[in-house]
SELO-772282 format. One record per residue (C-alpha): residue number from 1; x, y, z. Coordinates in steps of 0.5 Angstrom, whole numbers, plus 500, padded with zeros to 3 digits. Each point is the difference from the previous one (the first is absolute). Example, Ala and Ser with C-alpha at 12.3 -4.5 7.8 and 13.67 -1.06 7.14 Angstrom:
! residues 2
ATOM     i    xx    yy    zz
ATOM     1   525   491   516
ATOM     2   502   507   498
//
This chain:
! residues 864
ATOM     i    xx    yy    zz
ATOM     1   469   158   916
ATOM     2   497   508   499
ATOM     3   496   503   495
ATOM     4   503   500   494
ATOM     5   502   508   496
ATOM     6   497   499   494
ATOM     7   493   498   497
ATOM     8   499   492   498
ATOM     9   494   497   497
ATOM    10   500   493   498
ATOM    11   502   497   507
ATOM    12   498   493   497
ATOM    13   507   501   496
ATOM    14   505   495   502
ATOM    15   505   501   504
ATOM    16   506   496   499
ATOM    17   506   505   503
ATOM    18   498   505   505
ATOM    19   506   504   500
ATOM    20   497   502   493
ATOM    21   495   504   503
ATOM    22   505   504   503
ATOM    23   505   501   495
ATOM    24   494   502   495
ATOM    25   498   505   507
ATOM    26   507   502   500
ATOM    27   500   502   492
ATOM    28   502   508   499
ATOM    29   495   499   494
ATOM    30   493   500   499
ATOM    31   498   492   498
ATOM    32   493   498   498
ATOM    33   498   492   499
ATOM    34   493   499   495
ATOM    35   498   494   497
ATOM    36   499   498   493
ATOM    37   493   505   500
ATOM    38   503   506   503
ATOM    39   498   499   507
ATOM    40   504   501   506
ATOM    41   503   495   504
ATOM    42   506   504   503
ATOM    43   503   507   501
ATOM    44   505   503   505
ATOM    45   500   507   504
ATOM    46   504   502   495
ATOM    47   494   500   495
ATOM    48   494   500   505
ATOM    49   503   508   501
ATOM    50   501   501   493
ATOM    51   492   498   498
ATOM    52   497   499   506
ATOM    53   497   493   503
ATOM    54   493   502   496
ATOM    55   503   501   493
ATOM    56   504   494   501
ATOM    57   494   496   503
ATOM    58   496   501   493
ATOM    59   506   498   496
ATOM    60   497   496   493
ATOM    61   502   501   493
ATOM    62   494   503   498
ATOM    63   501   506   505
ATOM    64   507   501   499
ATOM    65   498   507   497
ATOM    66   498   502   506
ATOM    67   507   501   502
ATOM    68   502   508   497
ATOM    69   507   498   497
ATOM    70   503   504   494
ATOM    71   506   499   495
ATOM    72   506   505   502
ATOM    73   501   505   494
ATOM    74   493   499   496
ATOM    75   496   501   506
ATOM    76   496   495   497
ATOM    77   496   497   505
ATOM    78   501   492   501
ATOM    79   494   495   498
ATOM    80   498   494   505
ATOM    81   503   496   495
ATOM    82   507   503   499
ATOM    83   502   499   506
ATOM    84   506   495   502
ATOM    85   497   495   503
ATOM    86   493   499   496
ATOM    87   506   500   494
ATOM    88   503   495   504
ATOM    89   494   495   501
ATOM    90   499   500   494
ATOM    91   506   499   496
ATOM    92   505   497   506
ATOM    93   506   504   499
ATOM    94   503   503   505
ATOM    95   500   509   500
ATOM    96   505   503   504
ATOM    97   501   507   502
ATOM    98   494   504   496
ATOM    99   500   507   502
ATOM   100   493   503   501
ATOM   101   497   506   503
ATOM   102   494   498   505
ATOM   103   495   504   505
ATOM   104   501   496   507
ATOM   105   495   499   506
ATOM   106   502   507   502
ATOM   107   499   503   493
ATOM   108   507   502   500
ATOM   109   503   499   493
ATOM   110   505   494   500
ATOM   111   506   498   496
ATOM   112   501   492   500
ATOM   113   504   494   497
ATOM   114   495   495   498
ATOM   115   502   493   499
ATOM   116   496   493   500
ATOM   117   501   493   499
ATOM   118   496   494   499
ATOM   119   499   494   506
ATOM   120   499   494   498
ATOM   121   498   493   505
ATOM   122   505   494   500
ATOM   123   497   497   494
ATOM   124   502   507   495
ATOM   125   492   502   501
ATOM   126   499   508   500
ATOM   127   496   502   506
ATOM   128   502   508   501
ATOM   129   506   505   500
ATOM   130   504   504   504
ATOM   131   499   507   500
ATOM   132   507   504   503
ATOM   133   499   509   500
ATOM   134   506   503   501
ATOM   135   499   507   503
ATOM   136   505   505   497
ATOM   137   496   507   500
ATOM   138   506   502   505
ATOM   139   505   499   495
ATOM   140   496   503   495
ATOM   141   499   506   503
ATOM   142   508   500   502
ATOM   143   501   499   492
ATOM   144   496   507   499
ATOM   145   503   503   505
ATOM   146   507   498   499
ATOM   147   499   502   492
ATOM   148   497   507   502
ATOM   149   506   501   504
ATOM   150   505   498   495
ATOM   151   497   503   494
ATOM   152   499   507   504
ATOM   153   507   499   502
ATOM   154   502   499   494
ATOM   155   497   506   496
ATOM   156   502   505   505
ATOM   157   508   498   500
ATOM   158   499   500   492
ATOM   159   497   507   499
ATOM   160   502   506   501
ATOM   161   493   504   500
ATOM   162   496   497   507
ATOM   163   494   503   499
ATOM   164   499   496   494
ATOM   165   502   494   502
ATOM   166   495   501   507
ATOM   167   495   501   496
ATOM   168   503   493   496
ATOM   169   500   496   507
ATOM   170   493   503   502
ATOM   171   497   497   494
ATOM   172   505   493   502
ATOM   173   497   500   507
ATOM   174   493   499   497
ATOM   175   502   494   496
ATOM   176   500   495   506
ATOM   177   501   504   506
ATOM   178   496   506   502
ATOM   179   492   501   497
ATOM   180   502   508   500
ATOM   181   507   504   500
ATOM   182   501   507   502
ATOM   183   506   504   500
ATOM   184   501   506   503
ATOM   185   506   504   499
ATOM   186   503   507   504
ATOM   187   500   506   495
ATOM   188   504   506   499
ATOM   189   494   504   504
ATOM   190   501   496   507
ATOM   191   494   496   498
ATOM   192   498   492   498
ATOM   193   498   499   493
ATOM   194   496   495   497
ATOM   195   506   497   495
ATOM   196   496   493   498
ATOM   197   494   496   501
ATOM   198   499   493   497
ATOM   199   494   495   501
ATOM   200   500   493   499
ATOM   201   493   499   497
ATOM   202   500   506   494
ATOM   203   492   502   503
ATOM   204   503   502   506
ATOM   205   505   505   496
ATOM   206   496   505   499
ATOM   207   496   501   506
ATOM   208   507   499   504
ATOM   209   503   506   496
ATOM   210   494   504   503
ATOM   211   506   500   507
ATOM   212   505   504   496
ATOM   213   498   507   502
ATOM   214   501   496   508
ATOM   215   506   499   501
ATOM   216   502   500   508
ATOM   217   502   507   503
ATOM   218   508   500   503
ATOM   219   500   502   506
ATOM   220   492   498   502
ATOM   221   498   495   505
ATOM   222   497   495   495
ATOM   223   503   492   500
ATOM   224   504   502   494
ATOM   225   503   506   502
ATOM   226   503   497   507
ATOM   227   502   494   494
ATOM   228   504   505   497
ATOM   229   502   505   506
ATOM   230   503   495   503
ATOM   231   502   495   495
ATOM   232   499   493   502
ATOM   233   495   496   496
ATOM   234   493   498   504
ATOM   235   495   494   498
ATOM   236   494   501   501
ATOM   237   497   492   499
ATOM   238   493   502   501
ATOM   239   497   507   498
ATOM   240   494   503   504
ATOM   241   496   505   499
ATOM   242   504   504   505
ATOM   243   505   500   496
ATOM   244   497   502   494
ATOM   245   497   506   504
ATOM   246   508   502   502
ATOM   247   503   500   494
ATOM   248   494   503   495
ATOM   249   501   506   499
ATOM   250   493   502   498
ATOM   251   493   497   499
ATOM   252   501   499   492
ATOM   253   507   498   503
ATOM   254   496   495   505
ATOM   255   495   497   495
ATOM   256   505   498   495
ATOM   257   504   497   506
ATOM   258   493   495   501
ATOM   259   499   500   493
ATOM   260   506   496   499
ATOM   261   500   496   506
ATOM   262   507   499   502
ATOM   263   501   495   505
ATOM   264   508   499   502
ATOM   265   505   504   499
ATOM   266   508   502   500
ATOM   267   502   507   501
ATOM   268   508   500   498
ATOM   269   504   506   500
ATOM   270   505   502   494
ATOM   271   506   503   504
ATOM   272   508   500   498
ATOM   273   504   501   507
ATOM   274   496   506   504
ATOM   275   496   503   493
ATOM   276   494   497   499
ATOM   277   497   501   494
ATOM   278   493   497   500
ATOM   279   495   493   501
ATOM   280   498   494   497
ATOM   281   493   498   502
ATOM   282   498   492   498
ATOM   283   494   499   501
ATOM   284   495   493   499
ATOM   285   493   500   500
ATOM   286   499   493   500
ATOM   287   496   497   506
ATOM   288   505   495   500
ATOM   289   506   503   500
ATOM   290   503   504   506
ATOM   291   507   502   500
ATOM   292   505   497   505
ATOM   293   506   502   503
ATOM   294   503   495   495
ATOM   295   497   505   494
ATOM   296   503   506   504
ATOM   297   507   497   501
ATOM   298   501   499   491
ATOM   299   496   507   499
ATOM   300   505   503   505
ATOM   301   506   497   497
ATOM   302   498   502   493
ATOM   303   498   507   503
ATOM   304   507   501   503
ATOM   305   505   496   495
ATOM   306   496   505   495
ATOM   307   504   496   495
ATOM   308   502   494   503
ATOM   309   495   495   504
ATOM   310   500   493   498
ATOM   311   498   496   505
ATOM   312   500   491   501
ATOM   313   496   497   497
ATOM   314   495   496   505
ATOM   315   498   493   500
ATOM   316   493   500   501
ATOM   317   498   497   507
ATOM   318   498   493   501
ATOM   319   495   498   505
ATOM   320   503   495   506
ATOM   321   493   499   503
ATOM   322   501   492   503
ATOM   323   497   495   496
ATOM   324   497   494   506
ATOM   325   495   497   495
ATOM   326   504   493   497
ATOM   327   493   498   497
ATOM   328   502   498   493
ATOM   329   502   495   496
ATOM   330   507   497   497
ATOM   331   498   503   493
ATOM   332   498   507   503
ATOM   333   506   501   503
ATOM   334   504   498   494
ATOM   335   496   505   496
ATOM   336   501   505   505
ATOM   337   507   499   500
ATOM   338   500   500   493
ATOM   339   497   507   499
ATOM   340   503   504   506
ATOM   341   504   506   497
ATOM   342   505   498   506
ATOM   343   504   494   503
ATOM   344   497   496   505
ATOM   345   502   494   502
ATOM   346   498   496   506
ATOM   347   506   495   505
ATOM   348   497   494   505
ATOM   349   504   500   506
ATOM   350   506   497   498
ATOM   351   501   506   496
ATOM   352   498   496   493
ATOM   353   496   504   495
ATOM   354   493   497   498
ATOM   355   497   505   497
ATOM   356   504   506   496
ATOM   357   498   503   493
ATOM   358   504   502   493
ATOM   359   501   507   503
ATOM   360   505   496   506
ATOM   361   504   495   495
ATOM   362   501   506   495
ATOM   363   503   505   506
ATOM   364   504   493   502
ATOM   365   503   498   493
ATOM   366   496   493   501
ATOM   367   495   496   497
ATOM   368   494   501   505
ATOM   369   499   491   500
ATOM   370   507   500   502
ATOM   371   499   503   507
ATOM   372   494   496   503
ATOM   373   504   497   505
ATOM   374   506   502   501
ATOM   375   503   506   505
ATOM   376   502   507   497
ATOM   377   507   498   502
ATOM   378   499   493   497
ATOM   379   498   504   493
ATOM   380   505   506   500
ATOM   381   505   499   504
ATOM   382   504   505   505
ATOM   383   495   506   496
ATOM   384   494   496   504
ATOM   385   503   499   507
ATOM   386   497   507   502
ATOM   387   493   499   498
ATOM   388   500   493   503
ATOM   389   503   503   506
ATOM   390   494   506   500
ATOM   391   494   494   499
ATOM   392   503   497   506
ATOM   393   500   506   504
ATOM   394   493   500   499
ATOM   395   498   494   500
ATOM   396   503   500   508
ATOM   397   497   507   501
ATOM   398   494   500   497
ATOM   399   501   507   498
ATOM   400   499   502   493
ATOM   401   506   504   498
ATOM   402   497   506   494
ATOM   403   503   503   494
ATOM   404   507   497   502
ATOM   405   506   502   495
ATOM   406   503   495   495
ATOM   407   506   501   495
ATOM   408   501   495   495
ATOM   409   505   500   496
ATOM   410   499   494   495
ATOM   411   500   503   493
ATOM   412   502   505   496
ATOM   413   498   506   505
ATOM   414   498   499   507
ATOM   415   494   500   502
ATOM   416   495   503   507
ATOM   417   494   497   503
ATOM   418   496   501   505
ATOM   419   498   494   504
ATOM   420   495   498   505
ATOM   421   500   495   503
ATOM   422   494   497   505
ATOM   423   498   494   505
ATOM   424   494   496   496
ATOM   425   496   496   507
ATOM   426   494   496   500
ATOM   427   498   501   506
ATOM   428   506   499   505
ATOM   429   503   495   495
ATOM   430   505   504   496
ATOM   431   501   498   493
ATOM   432   505   504   498
ATOM   433   502   506   497
ATOM   434   497   504   494
ATOM   435   503   506   496
ATOM   436   499   505   496
ATOM   437   506   503   496
ATOM   438   500   507   495
ATOM   439   505   503   497
ATOM   440   502   507   500
ATOM   441   507   500   495
ATOM   442   497   505   496
ATOM   443   497   505   506
ATOM   444   508   499   503
ATOM   445   503   502   494
ATOM   446   496   506   499
ATOM   447   501   502   507
ATOM   448   508   499   499
ATOM   449   498   503   493
ATOM   450   498   507   504
ATOM   451   504   500   506
ATOM   452   506   499   494
ATOM   453   497   507   495
ATOM   454   499   503   507
ATOM   455   507   500   502
ATOM   456   501   502   493
ATOM   457   497   506   500
ATOM   458   503   502   506
ATOM   459   507   499   497
ATOM   460   499   503   493
ATOM   461   497   506   504
ATOM   462   506   502   504
ATOM   463   505   503   495
ATOM   464   499   505   494
ATOM   465   506   497   497
ATOM   466   498   495   494
ATOM   467   507   496   501
ATOM   468   498   499   506
ATOM   469   493   498   499
ATOM   470   503   495   495
ATOM   471   505   497   505
ATOM   472   493   500   505
ATOM   473   497   496   494
ATOM   474   505   495   499
ATOM   475   501   498   507
ATOM   476   493   499   501
ATOM   477   500   495   494
ATOM   478   505   496   503
ATOM   479   497   500   507
ATOM   480   494   498   498
ATOM   481   499   497   493
ATOM   482   506   498   496
ATOM   483   508   497   501
ATOM   484   502   506   496
ATOM   485   498   507   497
ATOM   486   502   505   495
ATOM   487   497   507   498
ATOM   488   501   503   494
ATOM   489   499   507   498
ATOM   490   498   504   493
ATOM   491   506   506   500
ATOM   492   499   507   497
ATOM   493   499   498   493
ATOM   494   494   495   501
ATOM   495   503   495   497
ATOM   496   506   498   503
ATOM   497   500   496   507
ATOM   498   504   501   506
ATOM   499   501   493   505
ATOM   500   499   504   507
ATOM   501   499   495   505
ATOM   502   502   492   501
ATOM   503   499   497   506
ATOM   504   500   493   503
ATOM   505   498   495   506
ATOM   506   508   498   501
ATOM   507   506   503   499
ATOM   508   503   495   495
ATOM   509   494   501   496
ATOM   510   501   507   500
ATOM   511   507   499   498
ATOM   512   497   496   493
ATOM   513   494   505   500
ATOM   514   506   506   499
ATOM   515   503   497   494
ATOM   516   494   501   497
ATOM   517   499   508   500
ATOM   518   503   503   494
ATOM   519   494   495   496
ATOM   520   495   505   500
ATOM   521   495   498   493
ATOM   522   502   506   495
ATOM   523   495   503   495
ATOM   524   498   495   495
ATOM   525   503   494   504
ATOM   526   494   493   499
ATOM   527   500   499   508
ATOM   528   494   499   504
ATOM   529   503   505   504
ATOM   530   499   505   495
ATOM   531   494   498   498
ATOM   532   497   501   507
ATOM   533   503   507   499
ATOM   534   497   502   493
ATOM   535   493   495   501
ATOM   536   498   504   508
ATOM   537   499   492   501
ATOM   538   501   495   505
ATOM   539   504   494   499
ATOM   540   500   493   504
ATOM   541   505   494   499
ATOM   542   498   495   504
ATOM   543   505   495   498
ATOM   544   506   503   497
ATOM   545   503   495   494
ATOM   546   506   501   495
ATOM   547   495   504   495
ATOM   548   497   505   506
ATOM   549   509   501   502
ATOM   550   501   501   492
ATOM   551   493   506   501
ATOM   552   505   503   506
ATOM   553   506   501   498
ATOM   554   502   506   495
ATOM   555   507   496   498
ATOM   556   504   494   501
ATOM   557   504   502   506
ATOM   558   493   502   503
ATOM   559   498   494   500
ATOM   560   505   497   504
ATOM   561   499   504   505
ATOM   562   493   498   500
ATOM   563   502   493   501
ATOM   564   504   501   506
ATOM   565   494   504   503
ATOM   566   496   493   498
ATOM   567   493   504   500
ATOM   568   495   495   501
ATOM   569   493   504   500
ATOM   570   500   508   498
ATOM   571   495   505   500
ATOM   572   501   508   496
ATOM   573   496   505   501
ATOM   574   500   508   497
ATOM   575   500   506   505
ATOM   576   495   504   498
ATOM   577   497   506   502
ATOM   578   495   504   497
ATOM   579   500   497   493
ATOM   580   507   500   500
ATOM   581   505   495   500
ATOM   582   506   502   504
ATOM   583   504   493   501
ATOM   584   499   492   502
ATOM   585   502   495   506
ATOM   586   502   494   500
ATOM   587   498   495   504
ATOM   588   503   492   500
ATOM   589   501   494   505
ATOM   590   505   495   500
ATOM   591   497   495   504
ATOM   592   499   493   497
ATOM   593   493   499   502
ATOM   594   497   508   500
ATOM   595   496   502   494
ATOM   596   497   507   499
ATOM   597   492   500   500
ATOM   598   495   506   497
ATOM   599   499   501   507
ATOM   600   508   502   501
ATOM   601   500   503   493
ATOM   602   494   504   502
ATOM   603   503   502   508
ATOM   604   507   503   496
ATOM   605   495   504   495
ATOM   606   497   503   507
ATOM   607   507   502   502
ATOM   608   502   503   494
ATOM   609   494   504   499
ATOM   610   502   503   506
ATOM   611   507   501   499
ATOM   612   499   503   494
ATOM   613   495   505   502
ATOM   614   506   502   506
ATOM   615   505   500   495
ATOM   616   496   505   495
ATOM   617   499   504   506
ATOM   618   507   500   502
ATOM   619   502   502   493
ATOM   620   494   505   501
ATOM   621   503   504   506
ATOM   622   507   500   498
ATOM   623   498   504   493
ATOM   624   497   505   504
ATOM   625   506   500   505
ATOM   626   504   501   494
ATOM   627   495   506   497
ATOM   628   500   504   507
ATOM   629   508   499   500
ATOM   630   500   503   494
ATOM   631   496   506   501
ATOM   632   504   501   505
ATOM   633   506   500   497
ATOM   634   498   504   495
ATOM   635   496   505   505
ATOM   636   507   500   503
ATOM   637   505   502   494
ATOM   638   495   505   497
ATOM   639   499   504   507
ATOM   640   508   500   500
ATOM   641   500   502   493
ATOM   642   495   505   501
ATOM   643   504   503   507
ATOM   644   506   503   495
ATOM   645   496   504   495
ATOM   646   496   502   506
ATOM   647   506   502   504
ATOM   648   503   504   493
ATOM   649   493   504   499
ATOM   650   499   502   508
ATOM   651   507   504   499
ATOM   652   498   502   494
ATOM   653   494   504   502
ATOM   654   504   502   507
ATOM   655   505   503   495
ATOM   656   495   504   496
ATOM   657   496   501   508
ATOM   658   507   504   501
ATOM   659   501   503   494
ATOM   660   493   503   500
ATOM   661   502   503   506
ATOM   662   505   505   497
ATOM   663   495   503   495
ATOM   664   495   507   501
ATOM   665   495   498   505
ATOM   666   495   501   495
ATOM   667   503   494   495
ATOM   668   502   496   506
ATOM   669   493   500   503
ATOM   670   497   497   494
ATOM   671   505   495   498
ATOM   672   502   498   508
ATOM   673   492   498   501
ATOM   674   500   495   494
ATOM   675   507   497   502
ATOM   676   497   499   507
ATOM   677   494   496   497
ATOM   678   505   496   496
ATOM   679   505   499   506
ATOM   680   493   498   504
ATOM   681   499   494   495
ATOM   682   507   499   500
ATOM   683   500   498   507
ATOM   684   494   497   500
ATOM   685   502   495   494
ATOM   686   507   499   504
ATOM   687   495   498   507
ATOM   688   496   496   495
ATOM   689   506   495   497
ATOM   690   503   500   507
ATOM   691   494   497   502
ATOM   692   500   494   494
ATOM   693   508   499   501
ATOM   694   498   499   507
ATOM   695   495   494   498
ATOM   696   504   497   495
ATOM   697   506   500   505
ATOM   698   495   497   505
ATOM   699   496   495   495
ATOM   700   507   498   497
ATOM   701   503   498   509
ATOM   702   505   506   498
ATOM   703   498   505   505
ATOM   704   506   500   505
ATOM   705   500   504   507
ATOM   706   506   503   504
ATOM   707   497   499   507
ATOM   708   504   503   506
ATOM   709   497   503   507
ATOM   710   495   506   497
ATOM   711   497   504   506
ATOM   712   492   502   497
ATOM   713   497   505   506
ATOM   714   507   504   496
ATOM   715   498   499   493
ATOM   716   493   501   501
ATOM   717   502   508   503
ATOM   718   505   501   494
ATOM   719   495   497   495
ATOM   720   494   503   502
ATOM   721   505   507   500
ATOM   722   502   498   493
ATOM   723   493   500   497
ATOM   724   498   506   504
ATOM   725   499   504   493
ATOM   726   495   495   497
ATOM   727   496   499   507
ATOM   728   499   507   500
ATOM   729   498   501   493
ATOM   730   495   494   501
ATOM   731   497   504   505
ATOM   732   502   494   505
ATOM   733   504   501   507
ATOM   734   504   493   503
ATOM   735   500   498   507
ATOM   736   505   496   503
ATOM   737   499   495   505
ATOM   738   508   498   502
ATOM   739   501   500   507
ATOM   740   507   496   501
ATOM   741   504   497   495
ATOM   742   498   493   496
ATOM   743   506   498   496
ATOM   744   498   494   494
ATOM   745   505   496   497
ATOM   746   498   502   492
ATOM   747   502   504   494
ATOM   748   499   507   502
ATOM   749   499   503   492
ATOM   750   495   494   499
ATOM   751   496   502   507
ATOM   752   500   508   497
ATOM   753   498   497   494
ATOM   754   494   496   503
ATOM   755   498   506   504
ATOM   756   501   506   495
ATOM   757   494   495   496
ATOM   758   496   500   507
ATOM   759   500   508   501
ATOM   760   499   501   493
ATOM   761   494   496   500
ATOM   762   498   504   505
ATOM   763   501   506   497
ATOM   764   496   498   494
ATOM   765   494   497   502
ATOM   766   499   504   507
ATOM   767   502   508   498
ATOM   768   500   505   506
ATOM   769   499   495   505
ATOM   770   506   497   505
ATOM   771   504   495   499
ATOM   772   502   496   507
ATOM   773   507   495   500
ATOM   774   500   496   507
ATOM   775   508   496   500
ATOM   776   499   494   506
ATOM   777   503   494   502
ATOM   778   496   493   501
ATOM   779   504   496   502
ATOM   780   506   497   496
ATOM   781   495   505   494
ATOM   782   501   507   499
ATOM   783   494   503   497
ATOM   784   499   507   496
ATOM   785   493   502   499
ATOM   786   498   506   495
ATOM   787   492   502   501
ATOM   788   496   505   496
ATOM   789   493   503   501
ATOM   790   497   498   493
ATOM   791   495   495   497
ATOM   792   503   494   502
ATOM   793   500   494   496
ATOM   794   494   495   500
ATOM   795   502   493   504
ATOM   796   499   496   493
ATOM   797   506   504   496
ATOM   798   505   500   507
ATOM   799   504   494   496
ATOM   800   498   502   493
ATOM   801   504   507   501
ATOM   802   506   497   501
ATOM   803   500   496   493
ATOM   804   505   502   495
ATOM   805   497   505   494
ATOM   806   493   501   505
ATOM   807   498   508   501
ATOM   808   495   503   502
ATOM   809   493   502   497
ATOM   810   501   508   502
ATOM   811   503   506   497
ATOM   812   507   497   501
ATOM   813   498   494   495
ATOM   814   505   502   495
ATOM   815   506   502   504
ATOM   816   503   494   501
ATOM   817   501   493   498
ATOM   818   497   497   506
ATOM   819   507   498   502
ATOM   820   501   503   507
ATOM   821   497   496   505
ATOM   822   502   494   497
ATOM   823   508   503   499
ATOM   824   499   501   507
ATOM   825   497   494   503
ATOM   826   505   496   497
ATOM   827   505   505   502
ATOM   828   498   498   507
ATOM   829   499   493   500
ATOM   830   507   500   497
ATOM   831   503   502   506
ATOM   832   495   495   504
ATOM   833   496   504   502
ATOM   834   492   502   497
ATOM   835   496   506   498
ATOM   836   492   500   500
ATOM   837   494   505   502
ATOM   838   495   499   505
ATOM   839   495   506   502
ATOM   840   502   505   506
ATOM   841   496   498   506
ATOM   842   498   508   501
ATOM   843   497   502   494
ATOM   844   501   501   492
ATOM   845   506   498   495
ATOM   846   505   495   500
ATOM   847   505   498   505
ATOM   848   506   496   496
ATOM   849   505   496   503
ATOM   850   507   499   499
ATOM   851   503   494   504
ATOM   852   508   498   500
ATOM   853   505   496   504
ATOM   854   502   504   506
ATOM   855   508   500   500
ATOM   856   504   496   505
ATOM   857   506   503   504
ATOM   858   506   495   500
ATOM   859   500   494   505
ATOM   860   503   504   507
ATOM   861   499   508   498
ATOM   862   494   504   503
ATOM   863   493   500   498
ATOM   864   498   506   498
//
């Protein structure tokens, strides 16, 4: 026989059953067995790894103080007599699953579930106790990470002030997950600024605050700047002095970092799409805590989603170390089985139960004593067949089966287990099969819940129409939770409910549900739905009885409809967004066996909260669209109305001009100057109104083009000739480069309007300098370029100048409304082309490029 993997003392202890030694060594928990004085009798490998062989060898009731442990929450250290095994030896009572924080052999802090049970001899005399430790450190770490991700995502999703929320997230991160949290955000100046600093230890906060003036420099070669520029998270498991040298910005900064003593870090970029706006730096200063890829996964999910990042809770890992020693008495085995928090059992080579604990019995729903001597199939009928087949496979192959998923459907809800079966031998003799079973029902439910929320978030984000969102909610509820769903929304008066959506699992139930549509509870109705609406608190009716049916109905006719639907269990939750109730969602099941639980209600609340935000956003979007449409309609009407009086004014001024021209020269000269000024202002006002009218028509979609074949070379020559006087006044010479005819499919007046705007701008911003016009062909595109030799346009302003009401900051800023280039680009795009500006390749100035689709002759005609 090979050497045992655990630490075993008292080798003289009787060993009536050799297979017990293997079972003990294969247990996924730490096991320590002591005598009545607290001295060690036996310990398995898991216990030795946790405490160390030397510490276990020196065990004694008087020495229990040497084992360092603390009560969670209070942080008070356990006295020797407070250990579970000491209390069990004193009181002879079984103590189960006490949570304790310990410091193990490696100095690392761990959290365990501590259980103890007394051991008796065959004559009923107390001979010692068994102590079981289940390491739940990983589970606790996971719970803290998930709490941070969930709470941080909720804060970000509910708040419109993300800067304040990120500060709250920084504080939240240091409650459980990090010793330090620093948030750096990109400012308007293009540099990173430290937005938030939080330290878990208040005594370290002042020291951390001194780093406020040392944010990472954007564009530098430091690791933090690299994370920001690349947008990829980085995990630094061990922070070395060389790494501190790279991130420090000065000797003073380097001294501060050394004083903070960081040990491990996660650098997380804050990004939305391709726009990066900051970094979150989570730091551990604990000698025993090093961030792992798992931590980075949680943190990355939070940083990536920013609003929603909920990971499924992970069950702590239980060690699967083989237990080979079978040297313990039947009493020890029974006590060990009784204290085990997981299901354990042993069957002989004929697959009949020999030993099992109460966890297995409770899982099977059969008293423990009725198992002994029977096979799984004899006990459970067909439900035990798969278990028996698996046991036979292990017996025949003598190969362990690890974490085999088992679905158990007995009872009100299905349950899921992971079962591990392993052969138990004594030398070459096969004694039977041992099994360890642990339930993962809650984990699977959480995974299903997270998948449901992920799917729901995706589907609710697909539309900005609130009715589509409500329909998606009803469909999701029926797909995942209920047999039918109703959605009632508050009307514009804020009092009356409108039943806007109903969904059922099948056509027959849908037809019956249709009859309930007229019965949304009216104001003042004393119904459960109205109570949920007015209080904003959800309601769960686990079992619908006659009284509950009356509480749902608004009238006798409605109650008859409800009786036809036959609901067995009902949930009603409010749709609330930003402190305002928008409506209610009702879900029901008609199944004789299905009953909603508080977990189902929580799941529906999560969905309703997301749906309410989506509906509220959709309504806000619709209101914004309506406001923009109303504005554009007003501008269109106003400018249309202004054109008539302006035309009349222009005619009157022209008439006055003709009259003045007939007066004697000394009088006509004085009056003529005033009239010329008035005519110029009237012309300018007419152009401004014309621009506003074009903008209004573009905004309301009423701009119509009359497309035809337009030869652009002749158009450009004619336009330059027509504007010759204006060009001469500005001191500009127009040079046209149009060597060949280029025909475009365009609206000729609108193309002339665009080119006149470009030439006018060239004369305005580059007076006294030449203007060059180019007419070219590029494949299926006709190109007109207008190049001036003025001061040019900065690169960061080349898109902004095409926005509405954007004006130059120079001397001509007050000469227009800033609409010419906006209108010109919109006209170009309405043709299927575009208008943009670029820097000329051969000197100063600007080059405006108008692209239009070329006209194609009908099929069969010769190309020109």
